[in-house]
SERO-205144 format. One line per 8 residues: their letters; for each residue x, y, z of C-alpha. Coordinates in Angstrom, 2 decimals, always signed. Each point is the difference from the previous one (the first is absolute). Last residue first. Layout:
N
A) X,Y,Z ~ ... $
This chain:
434
XXXXXXXX) -49.00,+114.05,-40.66 ~ -2.20,+2.91,+1.06 ~ +0.49,+3.69,-0.68 ~ -2.33,+1.86,+2.40 ~ +2.58,-0.60,+2.73 ~ +2.30,+2.66,-1.52 ~ -2.54,+2.60,+1.19 ~ +1.40,-0.60,+3.49 $
XXXXXXXX) +3.25,+1.72,-1.04 ~ -1.83,+2.99,-1.49 ~ -2.12,+0.25,+3.17 ~ +3.20,-0.08,+2.15 ~ +1.78,+2.90,-1.75 ~ -1.46,+2.67,+2.32 ~ +1.49,-1.94,+2.94 ~ +3.55,+0.99,-0.83 $
XXXXXXXX) +2.97,-1.65,-1.66 ~ +3.76,+0.37,+0.32 ~ +0.35,-3.68,+0.85 ~ +1.22,+0.77,+3.53 ~ -2.95,+2.41,+0.43 ~ -2.49,-2.67,-1.06 ~ +1.50,-2.36,+2.58 ~ -0.24,+2.62,+2.74 $
XXXXXXXX) -3.70,+0.60,-0.68 ~ -0.68,-3.73,-0.07 ~ +1.76,-0.65,+3.32 ~ -3.17,-0.51,+2.08 ~ -1.70,-2.31,-2.50 ~ +0.70,-3.27,+1.84 ~ -0.79,-2.61,-2.65 ~ -2.95,-2.31,+0.63 $
XXXXXXXX) -0.31,-3.20,-1.94 ~ -2.85,-2.02,-1.44 ~ +1.15,+0.20,-3.62 ~ -2.31,-0.08,-3.00 ~ -2.99,+0.80,+2.18 ~ +0.68,+3.72,+0.15 ~ +1.36,+1.47,-3.22 ~ +0.05,+3.72,+0.87 $
XXXXXXXX) +1.46,+0.03,+3.51 ~ +2.37,-2.97,-0.26 ~ +1.07,+1.01,-3.50 ~ +0.81,+3.50,+1.27 ~ +2.03,-1.40,+2.90 ~ +1.92,-2.35,-2.30 ~ +0.87,+2.86,-2.36 ~ +1.23,+2.18,+2.88 $
XXXXXXXX) +2.09,-2.83,+1.54 ~ +1.38,-0.86,-3.46 ~ +1.31,+3.57,-0.36 ~ +1.41,+0.02,+3.53 ~ +1.97,-3.17,-0.75 ~ +1.26,+1.45,-3.28 ~ +1.14,+3.20,+1.70 ~ +1.70,-1.93,+2.83 $
XXXXXXXX) +2.12,-2.16,-2.29 ~ +2.33,-0.68,+2.94 ~ -0.36,+0.23,+3.78 ~ -3.72,-0.78,+0.16 ~ -1.34,+0.96,+3.44 ~ -2.26,+2.81,-1.23 ~ -1.59,-2.29,-2.60 ~ -1.96,-2.02,+2.56 $
XXXXXXXX) -2.72,-1.91,-1.89 ~ +2.09,-0.15,-3.20 ~ +3.08,-1.10,+1.98 ~ +0.98,-3.57,-0.92 ~ -1.60,-0.32,-3.44 ~ +1.25,+3.45,-1.00 ~ +3.51,-0.80,+1.24 ~ -0.02,-3.27,-1.98 $
XXXXXXXX) -1.11,+1.90,-3.11 ~ +2.91,+2.43,+0.15 ~ +2.47,-2.70,+1.05 ~ -0.72,-1.96,-3.18 ~ -1.67,-3.43,+0.36 ~ +2.23,-2.96,+0.84 ~ -2.91,-2.47,-0.07 ~ +0.72,-1.30,+3.50 $
XXXXXXXX) +0.69,+3.58,+1.15 ~ -3.34,+1.22,-1.30 ~ -1.80,-2.99,+1.51 ~ +1.53,+0.69,+3.43 ~ -0.90,+3.70,-0.31 ~ -3.57,-0.95,-0.83 ~ -0.21,-2.03,+3.21 ~ +1.22,+3.05,+1.92 $
XXXXXXXX) -2.36,+2.42,-1.77 ~ -2.92,-2.43,+0.37 ~ +0.28,-0.07,+3.77 ~ +1.62,-2.10,+2.74 ~ -0.90,-1.24,+3.48 ~ -3.09,-1.55,-1.65 ~ -2.99,+1.60,+1.77 ~ +1.47,+3.09,+1.66 $
XXXXXXXX) +2.47,+0.40,-2.86 ~ -2.87,-0.01,-2.50 ~ -1.86,+2.61,+2.05 ~ +3.05,+2.26,-0.01 ~ +0.39,-0.45,-3.77 ~ -3.70,+0.90,-0.42 ~ +0.57,+3.49,+1.42 ~ -2.13,+0.27,+3.09 $
XXXXXXXX) -3.24,+1.94,+0.55 ~ -0.96,-2.23,+2.92 ~ -3.59,-0.69,-1.06 ~ +0.49,-0.15,-3.76 ~ +3.41,-1.67,-0.29 ~ -0.73,-2.34,+2.90 ~ -3.34,-0.94,-1.56 ~ +1.63,-0.70,-3.39 $
XXXXXXXX) +2.43,-2.53,+1.42 ~ -2.63,-1.58,+2.26 ~ -2.44,-0.39,-2.92 ~ +2.72,-1.36,-2.36 ~ +1.44,-2.63,+2.35 ~ +0.10,-3.10,-2.20 ~ +0.31,+2.04,-3.22 ~ +2.92,+1.89,+1.55 $
XXXXXXXX) +1.88,-3.32,+0.12 ~ -0.55,-0.65,-3.71 ~ +1.11,+3.55,-0.84 ~ +3.24,-0.04,+2.02 ~ +2.31,-1.12,-2.83 ~ -1.86,+1.89,-2.75 ~ +0.06,+3.05,+2.26 ~ +3.80,+0.06,-0.16 $
XXXXXXXX) -0.15,+0.99,-3.69 ~ -1.56,+3.34,+1.00 ~ +2.47,+2.48,-1.56 ~ +0.40,-1.92,-3.28 ~ -2.11,+2.07,-2.42 ~ +0.78,+3.27,+1.76 ~ +3.74,-0.60,-0.37 ~ -0.54,-1.06,-3.62 $
XXXXXXXX) -1.80,+3.28,-0.78 ~ +2.53,+2.15,+1.88 ~ +2.78,-1.58,-2.09 ~ -1.90,+0.94,-3.18 ~ -0.73,+3.52,+1.29 ~ +3.67,+0.84,+0.71 ~ +0.14,+2.14,+3.17 ~ +0.22,+3.70,+0.86 $
XXXXXXXX) -2.33,+1.50,-2.60 ~ -2.75,+0.16,+2.62 ~ -2.90,-0.02,-2.45 ~ +1.52,-2.82,-2.06 ~ +0.88,-2.01,+3.11 ~ -3.50,+0.45,+1.42 ~ -1.57,-1.25,-3.23 ~ +2.24,-3.08,-0.09 $
XXXXXXXX) -0.73,-0.70,+3.64 ~ -3.75,+0.33,-0.64 ~ +0.21,-2.54,-2.82 ~ +1.97,-2.43,+2.18 ~ -2.48,+0.41,+2.88 ~ -2.86,-0.86,-2.34 ~ +1.82,-3.05,-1.33 ~ +0.85,-1.29,+3.50 $
XXXXXXXX) -3.57,+0.57,+1.23 ~ -1.31,-1.86,-3.06 ~ +2.34,-2.89,+0.80 ~ -1.04,-0.10,+3.65 ~ -3.67,+0.14,-1.02 ~ +0.10,-2.91,-2.43 ~ -3.41,-1.14,+1.25 ~ -1.35,+2.77,+2.19 $
XXXXXXXX) -0.24,+0.25,+3.79 ~ +3.77,+0.27,+0.38 ~ +2.56,-0.62,+2.74 ~ -1.10,-3.51,+0.82 ~ -1.35,-1.98,-2.94 ~ +2.47,+0.82,-2.79 ~ +2.02,-3.23,-0.03 ~ +2.25,-0.46,-3.02 $
XXXXXXXX) -1.34,+3.05,-1.88 ~ +2.92,+2.34,+0.77 ~ +2.50,-2.38,-1.61 ~ -2.22,-0.73,-3.01 ~ -0.31,+3.70,-0.83 ~ +3.65,+0.98,+0.48 ~ +1.21,-1.04,-3.46 ~ -2.62,+2.19,-1.67 $
XXXXXXXX) +1.09,+3.03,+2.03 ~ +3.68,-0.59,-0.83 ~ -1.05,-0.34,-3.64 ~ -1.87,+3.31,+0.20 ~ +3.04,+1.83,+1.34 ~ +2.33,-1.52,-2.59 ~ -2.44,+0.91,-2.79 ~ -0.19,+3.57,+1.28 $
XXXXXXXX) +3.76,+0.31,+0.32 ~ +0.74,-1.11,-3.54 ~ -2.50,+2.00,-2.01 ~ -3.77,-0.17,-0.41 ~ -0.58,-0.40,-3.76 ~ +3.27,-1.54,-1.14 ~ +0.42,-2.20,+3.07 ~ -3.68,-0.94,-0.05 $
XXXXXXXX) +0.17,-1.07,-3.65 ~ +2.99,-2.22,+0.83 ~ -1.94,-1.48,+2.93 ~ -2.92,-0.78,-2.29 ~ -3.61,+0.99,-0.76 ~ -0.38,+3.54,+1.28 ~ -3.50,+1.16,-0.95 ~ -0.11,+3.50,-1.45 $
XXXXXXXX) -0.27,+3.37,+1.75 ~ +1.56,-1.47,+3.15 ~ -1.73,+0.64,+3.34 ~ +2.98,-0.74,+2.29 ~ -2.05,+0.06,+3.23 ~ -3.14,-1.00,-1.96 ~ +1.65,-3.40,-0.66 ~ +1.51,-1.05,-3.34 $
XXXXXXXX) +3.61,-0.14,+1.23 ~ -1.24,-1.72,+3.18 ~ -1.48,-2.84,-2.07 ~ +3.19,-0.13,-2.06 ~ +2.04,-0.50,+3.17 ~ -2.33,-2.77,+1.16 ~ +0.36,-1.84,-3.31 ~ +3.79,+0.37,-0.06 $
XXXXXXXX) +0.30,-1.11,+3.64 ~ -2.03,-3.15,-0.78 ~ +1.83,-0.72,-3.25 ~ +3.46,+0.25,+1.56 ~ +2.56,-0.01,-2.84 ~ -1.28,+3.39,-1.19 ~ +0.96,+1.65,+3.29 ~ +3.51,-1.40,-0.19 $
XXXXXXXX) +0.42,+1.29,-3.56 ~ -1.22,+3.41,+1.10 ~ +2.56,+0.05,+2.82 ~ +2.85,-0.71,-2.40 ~ -1.22,+2.67,-2.42 ~ -0.36,+2.50,+2.83 ~ +3.63,-0.23,+1.05 ~ +0.02,+1.45,+3.49 $
XXXXXXXX) +1.61,+2.50,+2.34 ~ -2.08,+2.56,+1.93 ~ +1.35,-1.74,+3.12 ~ -3.41,+0.12,+1.74 ~ -1.77,-0.74,-3.28 ~ +2.28,-2.97,-0.58 ~ -0.52,-1.38,+3.49 ~ -3.81,+0.21,-0.20 $
XXXXXXXX) +0.14,-1.55,-3.48 ~ +2.01,-2.97,+1.28 ~ -2.52,-0.55,+2.80 ~ -2.87,+0.02,-2.51 ~ +1.85,-2.39,-2.36 ~ +0.80,-2.28,+2.92 ~ -3.68,-0.70,+0.59 ~ -1.26,+1.14,+3.43 $
XXXXXXXX) +0.55,-2.77,+2.48 ~ -2.45,-2.76,+1.03 ~ -0.10,+0.20,+3.76 ~ +1.20,-3.27,+1.52 ~ +3.24,+1.28,+1.55 ~ -1.79,+3.04,+1.44 ~ -2.57,-2.32,+1.58 ~ +2.80,-1.75,+1.89 $
XXXXXXXX) +1.18,+3.36,+1.32 ~ -3.55,+0.70,+1.15 ~ -0.25,-3.33,+1.81 ~ +3.44,+0.58,+1.58 ~ -1.18,+3.40,+1.26 ~ -2.87,-1.84,+1.65 ~ -3.52,+0.07,-1.34 ~ -2.79,+1.32,+2.20 $
XXXXXXXX) -2.69,-2.53,+1.01 ~ -3.37,+1.62,-0.60 ~ -3.01,-1.70,+1.57 ~ -0.82,+2.97,+2.25 ~ +0.02,+2.36,-2.99 ~ -2.67,-2.09,-1.73 ~ -2.27,+0.48,+2.99 ~ +0.50,+3.77,-0.15 $
XXXXXXXX) -1.54,+0.31,-3.45 ~ -0.10,+3.67,-0.99 ~ -1.37,+0.51,-3.49 ~ +2.63,+1.78,-2.09 ~ -0.62,+3.15,-2.03 ~ -2.15,+1.43,+2.77 ~ -3.55,+0.77,-1.14 ~ -2.05,+2.72,-1.66 $
XXXXXXXX) -3.40,-1.31,-1.08 ~ -2.30,+0.89,-2.89 ~ -3.48,-1.48,-0.36 ~ -1.76,+0.48,-3.33 ~ -1.64,-3.42,+0.33 ~ +0.93,-1.69,-3.29 ~ +2.99,+2.31,-0.55 ~ +1.72,-1.13,+3.20 $
XXXXXXXX) +2.74,+2.56,+0.65 ~ +3.19,-0.48,+2.02 ~ +2.51,+2.72,+0.87 ~ +3.06,-1.52,+1.64 ~ +2.18,+2.08,+2.29 ~ +3.54,+1.33,+0.21 ~ +1.66,+1.96,+2.76 ~ +1.12,+3.55,+0.73 $
XXXXXXXX) -3.19,+1.90,+0.85 ~ -2.16,+1.46,-2.81 ~ -3.46,-1.38,-0.82 ~ -3.09,-1.82,+1.18 ~ -3.17,+1.20,-1.74 ~ -3.51,-1.48,-0.14 ~ -3.31,+1.26,-1.38 ~ +1.42,+2.80,-2.15 $
XXXXXXXX) -3.03,+1.62,-1.65 ~ +0.15,+0.91,-3.68 ~ -1.12,+3.60,-0.51 ~ +2.04,+0.23,-3.25 ~ +2.00,+2.94,+1.36 ~ +0.35,-1.88,+3.29 ~ +1.39,-3.03,-1.81 ~ +2.52,+2.15,-1.86 $
XXXXXXXX) +1.12,+1.62,+3.26 ~ +0.37,-3.43,+1.63 ~ +2.22,-1.24,-2.84 ~ +2.15,+3.15,-0.16 ~ +0.58,+0.15,+3.75 ~ +0.70,-3.74,+0.18 ~ +2.66,+0.22,-2.72 ~ +1.63,+2.93,+1.86 $
XXXXXXXX) +0.06,-2.02,+3.21 ~ +1.52,-2.98,-1.81 ~ +2.75,+2.25,-1.32 ~ +0.98,+1.40,+3.39 ~ +3.65,+0.02,-1.11 ~ -0.17,+3.20,-2.05 ~ -2.20,+1.56,+2.68 ~ +2.87,-0.15,+2.48 $
XXXXXXXX) -1.10,+0.78,+3.55 ~ -2.63,-2.77,+0.14 ~ +2.46,-2.25,-1.83 ~ +2.83,+0.22,+2.53 ~ -1.08,-3.23,+1.70 ~ +0.48,-1.90,-3.27 ~ -1.89,-1.10,-3.10 ~ -3.38,+0.83,+1.52 $
XXXXXXXX) -2.82,-2.43,-0.69 ~ -2.57,+0.94,-2.65 ~ -2.01,-3.19,+0.36 ~ -3.77,-0.42,+0.12 ~ -3.13,+1.51,-1.60 ~ -3.63,-1.17,-0.18 ~ -2.60,+1.57,-2.28 ~ -3.71,+0.45,-0.63 $
XXXXXXXX) -1.87,+0.06,-3.27 ~ -3.73,+0.50,-0.72 ~ +0.23,+3.63,-1.10 ~ +2.95,-0.87,-2.25 ~ -2.07,-2.35,-2.12 ~ +1.03,-3.48,-1.10 ~ -1.07,-1.40,-3.38 ~ +3.16,-1.65,-1.29 $
XXXXXXXX) +1.31,+3.16,-1.69 ~ -0.60,+1.78,+3.31 ~ +2.33,-2.48,+1.71 ~ +2.73,+0.49,-2.58 ~ -0.41,+3.78,+0.27 ~ +0.35,-0.09,+3.80 ~ +3.17,-2.08,-0.28 ~ +1.39,+2.40,-2.61 $
XXXXXXXX) -0.74,+3.02,+2.20 ~ +1.90,-1.77,+2.82 ~ +2.98,-0.91,-2.18 ~ +0.85,+3.37,-1.50 ~ +0.38,+2.32,+3.01 ~ +0.74,-2.87,+2.40 ~ +2.86,-1.41,-2.05 ~ +1.07,-3.57,-0.86 $
XXXXXXXX) -3.26,-0.78,-1.82 ~ +0.88,+2.34,-2.87 ~ +2.99,-2.10,-1.05 ~ -1.56,-1.80,-3.00 ~ -1.14,+3.34,-1.46 ~ +3.64,+0.98,-0.47 ~ +1.46,+2.65,+2.30 ~ +1.21,+3.58,-0.45 $
XXXXXXXX) +2.10,+1.10,+2.97 ~ -0.08,+0.00,+3.82 ~ -3.36,-1.76,+0.06 ~ -2.17,+0.63,+3.08 ~ -0.49,-1.19,+3.58 ~ +2.17,-3.12,-0.28 ~ -0.39,-3.80,+0.18 ~ -3.78,-0.60,-0.04 $
XXXXXXXX) -1.63,-3.44,+0.31 ~ -3.57,+0.26,-1.39 ~ -3.16,-2.05,+0.70 ~ -3.53,+0.11,-1.41 ~ -3.31,-1.55,+0.98 ~ -3.36,-0.45,-1.69 ~ -3.15,-0.90,+1.89 ~ -2.12,+2.21,-2.27 $
XXXXXXXX) -1.80,+1.54,+2.96 ~ +2.90,-0.22,+2.47 ~ +2.53,+1.59,-2.36 ~ +3.29,-0.82,+1.70 ~ +3.36,+1.77,-0.20 ~ +3.28,-1.24,+1.42 ~ +3.25,+1.87,+0.58 ~ +3.54,-1.14,+0.72 $
XXXXXXXX) +2.75,+2.53,+0.66 ~ +3.74,-0.66,-0.28 ~ +2.19,+0.84,+3.01 ~ -0.45,-3.55,+1.28 ~ -2.80,-2.00,-1.59 ~ -0.57,-3.64,-0.85 ~ -2.93,-0.16,-2.40 ~ -2.97,-2.36,-0.09 $
XXXXXXXX) -2.98,-0.63,-2.28 ~ -2.64,-2.67,+0.68 ~ -2.28,-1.29,-2.73 ~ -3.33,+0.98,-1.50 ~ -1.70,+3.18,-1.22 ~ +3.04,+1.44,-1.77 ~ +2.58,+2.73,-0.37 ~ +3.79,-0.10,+0.25 $
XXXXXXXX) +2.70,+2.67,-0.39 ~ +3.71,-0.76,+0.50 ~ +2.70,+2.65,+0.34 ~ +1.74,-1.99,+2.73 ~ -1.26,-3.56,-0.17 ~ -3.54,-1.19,+0.83 ~ +0.13,-3.48,+1.50 ~ -3.08,-1.80,-1.29 $
XX) -1.88,-2.45,+2.24 ~ -2.46,-2.54,-1.41 $
């Protein structure tokens, strides 16, 4: 049985296989060869930036690694019999070696290796840094750790691939099940900042599925209500208008992003989780910047990758070739998509956005989030989503098999009135799951 260890996750055991997909995060395994007990941790950041609950200790090297060791000792392991394996810690961008605020993975590695040295735990295997993602795999029954490419290269499958024509892709667009009208309506209302919340609430309540999903998000760790929210009316009173609209848009998007999900992501529901994570980061960036409305930024981040739903089934047929070109040729994934399909997910997303009559702000984000410098309007919002998307790509590897050219990150932060010292605080948003 294989367990995918999420960011912040800690696992111990004597049986089973544990895996984590790593970019700038760090994965670490421990194995007590005498007691045949193994442990695994998937670390997000070097250290907490504020007080944290006990449930979040696994996200940070300074709190998570001691906790992993304690768990193993509680189950009979001894430090003197342990050895370790470490992977991940990729750079966020080429400027990272010069900018310590952006070399977050490097700082996490420094702390983890220093703690292991202090405990006299030998590091048997270590593959870290660089720019690309990897998979750390640990077999608890044997104690063997391996560091592998995220995608297994299968050249024979590539030879059998018959690329779709533009007409094929346009036909797929017509068959894609759209996002529910309530989610599209909310996106427009937030963009216009003009809505009658009582009318919207009545529409939400008429749709039992959307209502149920919205309430699930209202009670998630991301919202973390003091008491359980049991109705839409209760949510409106407790959370406020804009929060309930934002969460309903998220709930309405789930089924859309889950239509295929076998090409761009290695995890079930990965495209949806990537969309939610990007939305949360966009909201955080907007609040820190002070230049853009956070609720509009949230919906822009939520919908930025809608074109991937159209191309996802085709990417599934050519996944190894797609990922190999990204890795070996260091190309932005939109360039690779154009090489394979003569179009990319930003262009297909733009067609969907126009078909659904989405606001110009969100359409611009969908069209230009991989190349924000060429956006003619809504440039700040496009740059904001670019930064959030890049961070998600680096710190939530496996959810979305894309590569975003990081070379303009410094310029994008400057346009938003931000600096690299704020990046850890932004990344910390990913500890709050929906």
